[in-house]
C-alpha positions in Angstrom: 23.3 -11.8 41.0 23.9 -15.1 39.2 23.2 -18.5 40.7 25.3 -21.5 40.0 22.9 -24.7 39.2 24.4 -28.2 38.3 23.1 -30.0 35.3 23.8 -33.1 33.5 24.6 -34.0 30.0 23.2 -37.4 28.7 25.2 -38.8 25.7 23.7 -39.8 22.3 24.0 -42.8 20.7 26.5 -42.8 17.4 24.4 -41.4 14.5 22.1 -39.1 16.7 22.6 -35.3 17.2 20.5 -32.9 19.3 21.5 -29.8 17.4 24.0 -28.8 14.7 27.3 -27.7 16.1 29.5 -26.0 13.7 32.9 -28.0 14.1 36.2 -27.1 12.5 36.1 -26.2 9.1 32.2 -25.6 9.1 30.5 -22.4 8.1 27.1 -22.8 9.1 24.4 -24.5 11.5 23.1 -26.0 8.0 26.7 -27.7 7.6 26.0 -30.2 10.3 23.2 -31.7 8.6 23.2 -33.7 5.4 20.3 -35.2 3.5 19.5 -38.8 3.5 18.9 -40.9 0.6 16.0 -38.9 -0.1 18.2 -35.8 -0.1 15.9 -34.2 2.6 17.6 -31.9 5.0 17.7 -33.0 8.9 15.4 -31.4 11.1 15.5 -30.6 14.6 12.1 -31.0 16.5 11.1 -29.8 19.9 7.7 -31.1 21.1 6.0 -29.7 24.0 3.2 -30.3 26.3 1.2 -27.9 28.7 -0.8 -24.7 28.4 -0.6 -23.6 24.8 0.0 -19.9 24.0 0.2 -18.1 20.7 3.9 -18.3 20.2 5.3 -20.7 18.1 7.6 -20.8 14.9 10.5 -22.0 12.7 14.0 -21.3 13.0 15.8 -21.9 9.9 19.2 -21.9 8.3 18.2 -20.1 4.7 21.7 -21.1 3.3 21.4 -24.9 3.8 17.7 -25.2 4.7 18.4 -27.0 7.8 16.7 -25.9 11.0 14.7 -26.0 14.0 10.9 -26.6 14.0 9.5 -25.2 17.2 5.4 -25.8 17.4 3.3 -23.5 19.3 4.7 -24.1 23.0 4.1 -22.7 26.5 6.6 -21.4 29.2 4.6 -22.8 32.0 5.9 -25.7 34.0 5.4 -28.6 34.0 6.5 -29.3 30.3 7.6 -32.3 28.6 10.7 -31.6 26.1 11.7 -34.1 23.5 14.6 -33.2 21.4 16.5 -35.0 18.7 17.6 -35.3 15.0 18.2 -38.3 13.4 21.1 -38.3 10.4 21.1 -40.8 8.0 24.1 -43.0 7.2 24.1 -41.3 3.9 25.3 -38.0 4.9 27.2 -36.9 1.9 31.0 -36.4 3.2 33.8 -36.6 1.1 35.8 -37.8 4.2 33.9 -38.7 7.2 36.4 -38.7 10.2 34.3 -39.0 13.3 30.8 -38.4 14.2 30.3 -38.3 18.1 27.4 -36.6 19.6 26.4 -35.4 23.4 23.0 -34.2 23.9 21.1 -32.9 26.9 18.4 -30.5 28.3 18.4 -28.5 31.5 15.8 -27.4 33.6 16.1 -24.2 36.1 15.9 -24.8 40.0 12.2 -23.0 39.9 10.9 -25.2 36.9 11.3 -24.3 33.1 11.9 -20.7 33.5 14.8 -19.2 34.9 13.6 -16.1 37.0 16.8 -14.4 37.2 20.3 -14.9 35.3 22.2 -18.2 36.2 25.5 -20.2 35.6 24.7 -23.7 34.6 27.9 -26.4 34.7 27.3 -28.9 32.0 29.7 -32.0 32.4 30.3 -33.9 29.2 31.4 -37.4 29.0 35.0 -38.0 27.6 35.3 -38.1 24.0 38.1 -39.0 21.9 38.4 -35.3 20.9 41.8 -33.7 21.4 41.2 -30.6 24.0 42.3 -28.0 21.7 39.4 -29.1 19.3 36.8 -28.8 21.8 36.6 -24.9 21.5 35.8 -25.4 17.6 33.9 -28.6 18.1 31.2 -27.4 20.6 28.6 -24.5 20.6 25.6 -24.2 23.1 22.3 -23.0 22.0 19.4 -21.4 24.3 15.5 -21.5 23.4 14.1 -18.1 24.6 10.5 -17.5 25.2 9.5 -20.7 23.6 10.4 -19.3 20.2 13.8 -18.2 19.0 17.2 -19.9 19.2 20.6 -18.3 19.7 24.1 -18.8 20.9 24.4 -18.9 24.6 27.4 -17.0 26.3 29.5 -19.9 27.5 33.2 -21.1 28.6 34.4 -24.4 27.7 36.7 -25.8 30.4 38.5 -28.7 28.5 40.8 -29.9 31.2 37.6 -30.2 33.6 35.5 -31.4 30.8 33.0 -28.8 31.9 30.6 -26.2 29.9 29.8 -23.1 32.0 26.8 -21.5 30.5 25.5 -18.1 31.1 21.7 -18.2 31.0 19.8 -15.0 30.7 16.5 -14.5 32.6 13.5 -16.0 30.7 15.7 -18.7 29.1 13.8 -21.7 28.8 16.1 -24.7 28.4 19.8 -25.2 26.7 20.9 -27.7 24.5 24.5 -28.5 23.6 26.1 -31.4 21.3 29.4 -31.9 19.9 30.1 -33.4 16.4 33.6 -33.8 14.4 33.6 -34.2 10.5 35.2 -32.9 7.5 33.5 -30.8 4.5 30.5 -31.8 3.0 30.0 -32.1 -0.7 26.7 -31.2 -2.0 24.6 -32.2 -5.3 22.5 -29.9 -7.5 19.8 -30.5 -10.3 19.8 -27.7 -13.1 18.3 -27.1 -16.4 16.1 -25.0 -18.6 12.1 -24.6 -18.9 10.8 -23.7 -22.3 7.3 -23.6 -23.8 6.3 -25.9 -26.7 8.1 -23.6 -29.2 11.3 -23.8 -27.5 11.0 -20.3 -26.1 12.5 -19.7 -22.5 9.7 -19.7 -19.9 10.7 -17.4 -16.9 9.0 -17.7 -13.5 8.1 -21.5 -13.9 8.4 -23.4 -10.3 10.6 -26.5 -10.5 10.5 -28.6 -7.5 11.3 -31.9 -6.0 8.2 -33.7 -5.1 7.5 -34.6 -1.5 10.2 -32.0 -0.4 10.3 -28.5 0.2 13.1 -27.6 -2.2 12.2 -25.8 -5.2 13.6 -23.2 -7.8 12.1 -20.5 -10.0 13.3 -20.1 -13.4 15.0 -17.0 -14.5 14.5 -14.7 -17.5 16.3 -17.1 -19.6 14.2 -20.2 -18.3 17.0 -21.5 -16.4 16.9 -22.9 -12.7 19.2 -24.6 -10.1 18.2 -26.4 -7.1 21.3 -27.1 -5.0 22.4 -28.3 -1.8 20.8 -31.7 -2.1 22.3 -35.2 -1.4 22.8 -37.9 -4.0 19.6 -40.3 -4.8 17.0 -40.5 -7.2 14.4 -37.6 -7.0 11.0 -37.2 -9.1 10.9 -33.5 -10.0 8.1 -31.4 -11.8 7.9 -28.1 -13.5 4.5 -25.9 -13.3 3.5 -22.4 -14.3 0.1 -21.0 -14.5 -1.4 -21.3 -18.0 0.4 -24.6 -18.7 0.2 -28.0 -18.3 2.3 -29.6 -15.6 5.7 -31.6 -16.9 7.2 -34.0 -14.5 10.5 -36.2 -14.6 13.3 -38.1 -12.6 16.7 -36.9 -11.6 19.4 -39.5 -10.6 21.9 -37.5 -8.7 25.4 -38.3 -7.9 27.4 -37.2 -4.9 29.1 -33.7 -5.5 27.6 -33.5 -9.3 25.0 -31.5 -11.1 22.3 -33.3 -13.1 20.8 -31.7 -15.8 16.9 -32.1 -16.4 15.0 -29.8 -19.0 11.1 -29.1 -19.0 9.0 -28.3 -21.9 5.6 -26.9 -20.9 2.5 -26.9 -23.1 -0.2 -24.0 -22.9 -3.4 -25.0 -21.6 -6.0 -23.6 -23.4 -8.8 -24.1 -21.1 -7.6 -21.4 -18.9 -8.6 -17.9 -19.2 -6.2 -15.3 -20.1 -6.1 -11.5 -19.3 -5.2 -8.2 -21.0 -4.0 -5.0 -19.7 -4.0 -1.9 -22.1 -1.7 1.3 -21.1 -3.0 4.5 -23.3 -0.8 7.3 -23.4 0.0 10.5 -25.7 3.0 9.9 -28.0 3.1 13.7 -28.5 3.2 14.8 -24.8 6.1 12.5 -23.5 3.9 9.2 -22.7 1.2 11.2 -20.6 -1.3 8.7 -19.4 -4.9 9.4 -21.4 -7.8 9.2 -19.1 -11.4 8.0 -20.1 -9.9 6.7 -23.4 -12.4 4.0 -25.0 -10.7 0.6 -25.6 -12.7 -2.2 -27.6 -11.5 -5.7 -28.1 -13.2 -7.5 -31.2 -12.2 -10.1 -33.9 -11.4 -12.5 -31.0 -12.7 -15.7 -29.4 -14.4 -13.8 -26.7 -17.0 -10.8 -26.8 -16.3 -8.2 -24.2 -17.9 -4.9 -23.8 -15.9 -1.8 -24.3 -14.1 -0.1 -21.2 -12.4 3.4 -20.2 -8.9 3.9 -19.1 -8.7 5.2 -15.5 -6.7 8.2 -14.3 -3.4 6.2 -15.2 -4.6 5.4 -18.8 -5.1 1.8 -17.7 -7.8 -0.4 -18.4 -7.9 -4.4 -17.7 -10.1 -7.1 -19.4 -10.2 -10.6 -17.8 -11.7 -14.0 -18.5 -10.4 -13.6 -22.4 -10.3 -16.9 -24.3 -7.1 -17.7 -25.7 -6.5 -16.6 -29.2 -5.8 -13.4 -31.2 -7.7 -10.0 -30.8 -7.9 -6.5 -32.3 -7.5 -3.6 -30.0 -9.3 -0.3 -31.0 -8.4 2.7 -28.8 -10.1 6.0 -29.1 -10.1 9.4 -27.1 -11.0 13.0 -27.2 -8.8 14.9 -29.1 -6.4 12.3 -30.2 -6.2 10.1 -33.2 -7.9 6.8 -33.1 -5.8 3.7 -33.6 -6.4 -0.1 -33.9 -3.8 -2.8 -33.0 -4.3 -6.3 -34.8 -3.1 -9.6 -34.1 -2.7 -9.2 -30.3 -2.3 -12.5 -28.9 -3.8 -13.5 -25.3 -2.2 -16.7 -24.0 -4.0 -19.2 -21.7 -3.7 -18.1 -17.9 -1.2 -15.4 -19.0 -1.3 -11.8 -19.0 -0.9 -9.7 -22.2 0.2 -6.2 -21.8 -0.4 -3.6 -24.6 1.1 -0.3 -24.8 -1.2 2.0 -27.0 0.4 5.5 -27.9 -2.1 7.8 -29.7 -0.9 11.0 -31.4 -2.2 14.3 -30.5 -2.9 16.7 -27.7 -4.8 15.8 -24.7 -7.6 18.1 -24.0 -7.2 20.0 -20.7 -9.9 19.1 -18.2 -11.6 22.1 -16.3 -10.8 23.0 -13.0 -12.6 24.3 -9.9 -12.2 26.6 -6.8 -13.8 25.4 -3.6 -13.5 26.3 0.0 -15.1 28.1 2.7 -16.0 31.7 3.4 -15.8 32.6 7.1 -15.8 35.5 9.5 -12.8 36.4 11.8 -13.8 33.9 14.3 -13.7 31.1 11.7 -17.2 30.4 11.7 -18.8 29.7 8.3 -20.9 32.5 6.7 -24.1 31.3 5.0 -25.3 33.2 1.8 -22.0 34.9 1.0 -21.1 35.4 -2.5 -18.1 34.2 -4.3 -17.5 35.8 -7.8 -15.1 35.5 -10.5 -13.2 39.0 -10.9 -11.2 38.3 -13.7 -10.1 35.3 -15.9 -10.2 33.5 -19.3 -14.1 33.5 -19.3 -17.3 33.7 -17.2 -16.1 36.8 -15.6 -19.1 37.7 -13.2 -20.1 34.3 -12.8 -20.5 33.6 -8.8 -22.2 31.1 -6.7 -23.4 31.3 -2.8 -22.2 29.6 0.0 -24.2 26.9 1.9 -25.5 26.8 5.5 -21.9 26.0 6.4 -20.2 28.6 4.5 -19.0 26.2 1.8 -18.7 27.2 -2.0 -17.6 25.6 -5.3 -16.9 27.2 -8.5 -16.5 24.4 -11.2 -16.0 24.2 -14.9 -13.3 26.7 -14.8 -10.8 26.5 -17.9 -7.3 26.2 -17.1 -5.8 29.7 -16.6 -5.0 32.7 -14.3 -8.2 34.1 -12.2 -9.2 36.4 -9.3 -12.0 35.7 -7.1 -14.0 38.1 -4.5 -16.3 37.1 -1.8 -18.8 39.5 0.0 -21.6 39.1 2.5 -24.0 41.7 4.2 -22.2 43.1 7.0 -18.7 42.1 6.2 -15.8 43.8 4.3 -15.2 42.1 0.8 -11.9 39.7 0.5 -10.2 38.9 -3.0 -7.8 36.3 -3.8 -5.8 38.6 -6.0 -4.2 36.6 -9.3 -4.2 32.8 -9.0 -3.6 29.8 -11.1 -6.3 27.1 -11.6 -4.9 23.9 -13.1 -7.1 21.7 -15.3 -8.5 18.7 -13.8 -7.8 19.7 -10.2 -9.8 21.4 -7.5 -7.8 24.4 -6.0 -8.8 25.1 -2.5 -9.4 28.7 -1.1 -10.8 30.3 2.4 -11.9 33.6 2.4 -11.8 35.4 5.7 -14.5 38.4 5.8 -14.0 41.1 8.8 -17.2 42.5 10.2 -17.9 46.1 8.8 -17.9 48.7 11.7 -20.4 51.6 12.1 -18.3 54.0 10.4 -17.8 51.6 7.3 -21.3 51.3 6.6 -23.7 53.6 4.7 -27.4 54.1 4.3 -30.4 55.1 1.6 -33.5 56.7 2.7 -36.1 58.8 1.2 -39.9 59.5 0.5 -42.5 58.2 -1.7 -45.2 60.6 -2.8 -48.3 60.4 -5.0 -48.8 62.4 -8.2 -50.1 65.3 -6.2 -47.2 65.3 -3.7 -49.2 63.4 -1.1 -47.2 60.9 1.0 -47.9 57.0 0.0 -47.9 54.7 2.9 -47.5 50.9 2.1 -45.3 51.3 -0.8 -42.8 48.2 -1.1 -39.3 49.5 -2.1 -37.1 46.6 -3.1 -33.3 47.2 -3.1 -31.1 45.2 -5.3 -27.5 45.2 -4.3 -25.0 44.8 -7.2 -24.1 41.3 -6.3 -27.6 40.5 -6.4 -29.2 40.2 -2.8 -32.8 41.7 -2.5 -33.9 43.7 0.6 -37.4 44.9 1.2 -38.7 48.0 3.0 -42.3 49.4 3.3 -43.1 53.2 3.5 -44.3 54.5 6.5 -47.5 56.7 6.9 -45.8 59.8 6.0 -44.4 57.9 3.0 -40.7 57.5 4.2 -38.4 54.5 4.1 -34.9 53.5 5.2 -32.1 51.0 4.4 -29.3 51.3 7.1 -26.0 49.3 7.7 -25.0 48.9 3.9 -21.7 48.0 2.9 -20.4 50.4 0.3 -21.2 49.7 -3.2 -23.7 50.1 -6.2 -27.4 49.6 -5.6 -30.9 49.8 -7.2 -34.1 50.6 -5.8 -37.6 49.3 -7.2 -40.9 51.1 -6.0 -44.1 49.3 -6.3 -48.0 49.7 -4.9 -51.1 48.3 -6.2 -52.9 50.6 -8.5 -49.8 52.8 -9.5 -47.0 52.3 -11.9 -43.8 51.1 -10.6 -40.7 53.1 -10.8 -36.8 52.5 -10.6 -34.0 54.2 -9.2 -30.5 52.7 -10.4 -26.8 53.2 -10.0 -27.3 54.6 -6.6 -23.8 55.0 -4.8 -23.3 54.2 -1.0 -20.3 55.4 0.7 -18.9 54.6 4.1 -20.5 56.9 6.8 -22.9 58.5 4.3 -26.7 58.5 3.7 -27.8 58.7 0.2 -31.3 60.1 -0.4 -33.6 58.9 -2.9 -37.3 60.4 -3.3 -39.7 59.0 -5.7 -43.4 59.8 -7.1 -45.8 57.2 -8.2 -48.5 57.7 -10.8 -51.8 56.0 -10.8 -52.0 53.1 -13.6 -53.9 53.9 -16.4 -57.7 52.7 -16.9 
């Protein structure tokens, strides 16, 4: 529910305005303010006292550079609010009809903050403004939360000379003013910035000294500072690596004054160079780890290598000419002479090399896990097929992590195996050069019917059982298992995955014996008996 609150409006003296109000024929807030003799735009400053919080900022009309500066303020009553803007008598108008102002600020019934929506009636004094012009001559602005300015919803009763303002909850105060005038004619400063040789200098900053008005020269060295009033202005141009150049612009109303600048290089500032190396035979593919050497210049710098994007940078170079040598494995070396580095400037050199970039090896990495997702330690990952290194393998660590590196680019297949688990294979897969390919093997456990066994008896040359014989089983992937014969010479390896195995029999004082290429099948027991003969001597 809205409340009606009476407030008052204090007329301002001639030449004072609280806030820019868009009158008939004006297009923006900034149109209401002109520069004085110095050309500075008018500014509204709101000063507050009270508990300081972290809010504050500047509201600015970017088009004309006029605005409202709001320092860090507070929303807690009591606060003292001072509002005002002074316009110079030199306001650039081609036809000033009338300048009449009325200002005021209003407080809610419970202090500065309205706790609920309210309607304010703002009476204004009798001005020499036709009633039909009031709608275009008056706008009302609200400051919200101590920071942002926006137009309040309002109604103007021209006959009653009252403005009714709808205030949202949390509005802090309201300002209103009336200003009647005609079109403003602005002046400008324009020109070109060049170096000592007359070449255009893009990116130079041209500014009016003592004012926050500036322009940046374009690719042709041209700049323009517009929306200024008439008067005399000190101006300067600057750019990193060059000495500052200054001058003066005498500006007439509604005219553009030309001021050109010529900047001289400052040899005392260091320059920088960026070299981009790429293969000209492979569609500008970046060359990694190319060696770039600078020589024959005023600075001695160590050689450096390009990164993955084919880029290398050199800093703190004395201005002058350098030779740049670029070398990379598999590509033709090339030297670029007469590369000039300017003081305080970046020099960028594109360095194409001919030839084909050697392909870096890739890798396969990942996990070997059981069906529960737990890593299997000591599992073997082997290259089953590929361009080279078939049969090369690696073992997983305690967490089931493996890596097979130095793999030439190509198509491979890999297999993973572990005791008590079925074997898993990747099938054909692509390994790309210079990249790590990830793959996780999941090995299901073998059931009792999926396992086999090897058993047998070891005898001496007279057919008597030999106790304590060490029987070492070598599984095809390379794992070693040991067993010792019982007093009756028997041994057994149970729970073996199907595959090919070899056995070695050894006992001190006897010649060792081998049993190779033993086939173990699922659900089957393979019997292997051996005789050991006493060692000679």
